[in-house]
C-alpha positions as CSV (number, residue, x, y, z in Angstrom):
1,M,-7.3,178.8,1.9
2,A,-4.8,181.3,0.6
3,A,-3.7,178.7,-2.1
4,L,-7.4,178.4,-3.1
5,A,-7.8,182.2,-3.4
6,A,-4.5,182.4,-5.4
7,G,-5.8,179.6,-7.7
8,E,-9.1,181.4,-8.3
9,T,-7.2,184.7,-9.1
10,D,-5.0,182.9,-11.6
11,A,-8.0,181.3,-13.2
12,A,-9.8,184.7,-13.4
13,T,-6.7,186.3,-14.9
14,M,-6.4,183.6,-17.5
15,D,-10.0,184.0,-18.4
16,V,-9.5,187.8,-19.0
17,V,-6.3,187.1,-21.1
18,W,-8.1,184.5,-23.1
19,I,-11.2,186.7,-23.7
20,T,-8.9,189.7,-24.6
21,G,-7.1,187.6,-27.1
22,V,-10.3,186.4,-28.7
23,L,-11.6,190.0,-29.0
24,I,-8.3,191.1,-30.6
25,A,-8.6,188.3,-33.1
26,V,-12.2,189.2,-33.9
27,V,-11.3,192.9,-34.5
28,L,-8.4,191.9,-36.8
29,V,-10.6,189.5,-38.8
30,A,-13.3,192.2,-39.1
31,G,-10.7,194.7,-40.3
32,V,-9.4,192.3,-43.0
33,V,-13.0,191.6,-44.1
34,I,-13.8,195.3,-44.4
35,F,-10.6,195.9,-46.3
36,L,-11.5,193.2,-48.8
37,I,-15.0,194.4,-49.3
38,R,-13.8,198.0,-49.9
39,R,-11.2,196.7,-52.4
40,M,-13.9,194.8,-54.3
41,A,-16.1,197.9,-54.4
42,V,-13.4,199.9,-56.1
43,D,-12.4,198.8,-59.6
44,R,-8.9,198.6,-60.8
45,S,-8.7,202.2,-62.2
46,G,-9.5,203.6,-58.7
47,A,-12.9,204.9,-59.7
48,S,-16.0,204.0,-57.7
49,G,-18.2,201.3,-59.2
50,A,-21.2,203.6,-59.2
51,G,-19.7,205.8,-62.0
52,L,-20.2,205.4,-65.7
53,S,-17.6,204.1,-68.0
54,I,-16.3,206.0,-71.0
55,E,-18.2,203.6,-73.3
56,E,-21.5,204.2,-71.5
57,I,-21.0,207.9,-71.7
58,D,-20.2,207.7,-75.4
59,R,-23.4,205.6,-75.9
60,L,-25.5,208.1,-74.0
61,H,-24.2,210.9,-76.1
62,Q,-24.7,209.0,-79.4
63,D,-28.3,208.2,-78.3
64,G,-28.9,212.0,-77.8
65,L,-29.4,211.7,-74.1
66,L,-26.4,213.9,-73.3
67,S,-25.7,217.3,-74.8
68,V,-22.1,218.2,-75.9
69,E,-21.5,220.1,-72.6
70,E,-22.9,217.2,-70.5
71,Y,-20.8,214.7,-72.5
72,D,-17.6,216.8,-71.9
73,R,-18.3,217.1,-68.2
74,A,-19.1,213.4,-67.8
75,R,-16.1,212.2,-69.8
76,R,-13.7,214.5,-67.9
77,A,-15.2,213.3,-64.6
78,A,-14.8,209.6,-65.6
79,L,-11.2,210.2,-66.6
80,G,-10.5,212.1,-63.3
81,L,-9.8,215.4,-65.0
82,P,-10.9,218.8,-63.7
83,P,-14.1,220.2,-65.1
84,P,-13.8,222.3,-68.3
85,L,-13.6,226.1,-68.0
86,S,-16.8,228.1,-68.3
87,A,-17.2,230.6,-71.2
88,S,-16.4,233.6,-69.0
89,A,-13.3,231.8,-67.6
90,K,-12.1,231.0,-71.1
91,K,-12.6,234.7,-72.1
92,R,-10.6,235.9,-69.1
93,A,-7.8,233.4,-69.8
94,S,-7.7,234.5,-73.4
95,Q,-7.6,238.2,-72.5
96,A,-4.9,237.6,-69.9
97,A,-2.8,235.6,-72.5
98,T,-3.1,238.4,-75.1
99,G,-2.8,241.3,-72.7
100,E,-6.3,242.6,-73.3
101,G,-9.2,243.2,-71.0
102,P,-9.7,245.2,-67.8
103,G,-6.5,245.9,-65.9
104,A,-4.3,245.3,-68.9
105,P,-1.8,248.0,-69.7
106,A,-2.7,250.4,-72.5
107,A,-1.0,250.1,-75.8
108,D,1.6,252.9,-76.7
109,G,-0.8,254.5,-79.2
110,D,-3.6,254.5,-76.6
111,K,-1.2,256.3,-74.1
112,A,-0.4,259.0,-76.6
113,D,-4.1,259.5,-77.3
114,A,-4.8,259.7,-73.5
115,E,-2.0,262.2,-72.9
116,Q,-3.2,264.4,-75.8
117,S,-6.7,264.4,-74.5
118,D,-5.5,265.6,-71.1
119,A,-3.6,268.5,-72.5
120,P,-5.4,271.8,-73.2
121,D,-6.6,272.3,-76.7
122,P,-4.5,275.1,-78.3
123,K,-7.5,276.1,-80.5
124,D,-9.4,277.0,-77.3
125,G,-6.8,279.7,-76.7
């Protein structure tokens, strides 16, 4: 009787091992299938297939469906570049480069004018 019970246990263990092996194989195959589907969904340049190509963006701009600003933004996005600077950001960058704008140090002539305006006027006597 003990031999019969041991044989049943061995058969049950073998069933569990076999089913576990099948499940592992199914998961591996599903992973490979998902990997291949994702790979097909992404084109060679790494961009999603849902985006527009440069040629399509050019055509839309030539047809008058995109303004110059929209064209610039779409073209930069298709190329993977950051969006262009806004007008105010361009102005701040220009002022920072030339040393102008708020927070910039005053020029030497401006300092002299400021110092003279703080001093008492000798004519007021």
